[in-house]
C-alpha positions in Angstrom: -33.8 24.8 28.0 -32.1 23.4 31.1 -35.4 22.9 32.9 -36.6 20.9 29.9 -33.6 18.6 30.0 -33.9 18.1 33.7 -37.6 17.2 33.3 -36.7 14.9 30.4 -33.7 13.1 31.8 -34.0 10.2 29.3 -34.0 12.8 26.5 -30.9 14.4 27.8 -29.2 11.0 28.1 -30.0 10.1 24.5 -28.6 13.4 23.4 -25.4 13.0 25.4 -24.9 9.5 24.1 -25.4 10.6 20.5 -22.9 13.5 20.9 -20.4 11.1 22.5 -20.7 8.7 19.6 -20.5 11.4 16.9 -17.7 13.3 18.7 -15.4 10.4 19.7 -16.4 7.1 18.0 -17.0 8.4 14.5 -13.7 10.3 14.2 -11.9 7.2 15.4 -13.6 5.0 12.8 -12.8 7.5 10.1 -9.1 7.5 11.0 -9.1 3.7 11.2 -10.8 3.6 7.7 -8.2 5.8 6.2 -5.3 3.7 7.6 -2.0 5.3 6.7 -3.4 7.1 3.7 -3.7 10.5 5.4 -0.1 10.3 6.7 1.3 9.0 3.4 -0.4 11.6 1.2 2.2 14.3 1.8 5.2 12.2 1.0 3.5 10.8 -2.1 2.7 14.3 -3.3 6.3 15.3 -2.8 7.5 12.3 -4.7 5.2 13.1 -7.6 6.3 16.7 -7.6 10.0 15.7 -7.6 9.5 13.2 -10.4 7.7 15.7 -12.6 10.3 18.4 -12.0 13.1 16.0 -13.0 11.1 14.9 -16.0 10.5 18.4 -17.3 13.9 19.8 -16.4 15.8 16.9 -17.9 13.5 16.2 -20.9 16.3 16.8 -23.4 18.8 14.6 -21.7 16.2 11.8 -21.2 15.3 11.9 -24.9 18.9 11.9 -25.9 19.7 8.8 -23.9 16.4 7.1 -24.7 15.2 7.1 -21.0 12.0 9.1 -21.5 9.8 5.9 -21.3 11.3 4.9 -18.0 10.8 8.5 -16.6 7.2 8.6 -17.8 6.5 5.2 -16.2 8.0 6.5 -12.9 5.7 9.6 -13.1 2.7 7.5 -13.9 3.5 5.2 -11.0 3.8 8.1 -8.6 0.5 9.5 -9.9 -1.3 6.2 -9.4 0.0 6.0 -5.8 -1.1 9.5 -5.0 -4.5 8.9 -6.6 -5.0 5.7 -4.6 -4.1 7.5 -1.3 -6.4 10.4 -2.1 -9.3 8.0 -3.0 -8.9 6.2 0.3 -8.8 9.5 2.3 -11.9 10.6 0.5 -13.7 7.4 1.3 -12.7 7.8 5.0 -13.9 11.4 5.0 -17.2 10.4 3.4 -17.7 7.6 5.9 -17.1 10.0 8.8 -19.5 12.6 7.4 -22.2 9.9 6.7 -21.9 8.3 10.1 -22.1 11.7 11.8 -25.3 12.5 9.9 -26.8 9.1 10.7 -26.0 9.4 14.4 -27.5 12.9 14.5 -30.7 11.6 12.8 -31.1 8.7 15.1 -30.5 10.9 18.1 -33.0 13.5 16.9 -35.6 10.8 16.4 -34.9 9.4 19.9 -35.3 12.8 21.4 -38.4 13.5 19.4 -40.0 10.2 20.4 -39.3 10.8 24.1 -40.6 14.3 23.9 -43.8 13.3 22.2 -44.3 10.7 24.9 -43.8 13.4 27.5 -46.3 15.7 25.8 -48.8 12.8 25.7 -48.4 12.3 29.5 -48.8 16.0 30.1 -45.3 16.4 31.5 -44.3 18.7 28.6 -46.1 21.2 26.4 -45.6 21.8 22.7 -43.2 24.8 23.0 -40.7 23.0 25.3 -40.8 20.0 22.9 -39.8 22.2 20.0 -37.0 23.7 22.1 -35.7 20.3 23.1 -35.8 19.1 19.5 -34.1 22.1 18.0 -31.5 22.0 20.8 -30.6 18.4 19.9 -30.4 19.3 16.2 -28.1 22.3 16.9 -25.9 20.4 19.3 -24.5 18.3 16.5 -23.2 21.3 14.7 -20.3 21.2 17.1 -19.2 17.7 16.2 -19.9 17.6 12.5 -16.4 18.7 11.5 -14.6 16.4 13.9 -14.1 13.4 11.5 -12.5 15.6 8.8 -10.4 17.4 11.5 -9.1 14.0 12.8 -8.0 13.1 9.3 -6.3 16.4 8.8 -4.6 16.0 12.1 -2.9 12.8 11.0 -1.7 14.5 7.8 -0.5 17.5 9.7 1.4 15.3 12.1 3.1 13.5 9.2 4.1 16.8 7.7 5.5 18.1 11.0 7.5 14.9 11.4 9.1 15.3 7.9 9.9 19.0 8.7 11.4 18.0 12.0 13.5 15.3 10.4 14.9 17.8 7.9 15.6 20.4 10.5 17.3 17.9 12.9 19.5 16.3 10.3 23.2 17.0 10.7 25.0 19.1 8.1 26.4 16.8 5.3 29.7 18.8 5.3 30.9 20.6 8.4 32.5 23.9 7.4 36.2 24.1 8.4 36.5 20.4 9.5 38.0 17.4 7.8 40.9 17.0 5.5 40.9 19.2 2.5 38.2 21.5 3.8 40.3 24.6 3.5 40.7 26.0 0.0 44.1 25.8 -1.6 45.8 29.1 -2.4 46.2 30.0 -6.1 49.7 29.4 -7.4 51.8 32.4 -8.3 52.9 32.6 -11.9 52.1 30.4 -14.9 49.6 27.5 -14.7 50.4 24.4 -16.7 47.2 23.0 -18.2 47.4 19.4 -19.7 44.6 17.8 -21.7 44.0 14.0 -21.7 43.7 14.2 -25.5 45.9 16.1 -27.8 43.1 17.9 -29.5 39.4 18.5 -28.9 36.6 20.2 -30.6 35.4 23.5 -29.2 32.4 25.7 -30.1 33.2 27.5 -33.3 35.1 24.7 -35.0 38.5 25.6 -33.6 40.8 23.0 -32.1 42.2 23.1 -28.5 45.8 21.8 -28.2 47.9 21.2 -25.2 49.9 24.2 -24.0 50.4 26.5 -21.2 47.9 28.9 -19.9 48.3 32.0 -17.7 45.8 33.1 -15.1 
């Protein structure tokens, strides 16, 4: 195999150029085509999940206050945003896969044309020609997944940034610091409970009136 590539230096050059384009240029183009879609997909998915959770857990309250339409509109907007990002990521992934296949095909044709010319000149026989052609075809298996990996790397970097932001955020309330952080002791004896209204309805139809309560 190495001897064939040494004899066919132009063939080796075509193969190296094709691998370079498929392994470096195509992933870069896929990332550029996706834009910020891969990095924004995880936050958009989290926003949609939060919106749906709030919608389902607070369905009774939303219906009672007539806010179900606004909540449904917010969920639909979050879903449309996530769908648009997913569509753009899918287009970028398809572009990367298609370009990789195209580069592999062009490179294989170039290697085959140079190999046939070498066979015609007597510098190469049929068996080494088959070896060179199959080597060029198999070499692209190593770079086929690079465009998808580049897109996933952007999404993983965005997720890692969000996790690091949460972990590095200061505690909202420092335990044992600030005025009123320490709990007050319970009073000894009777506790005077005063209501803002003189009477109020309680479950069971009984009325609650102002008075004194004991712990």
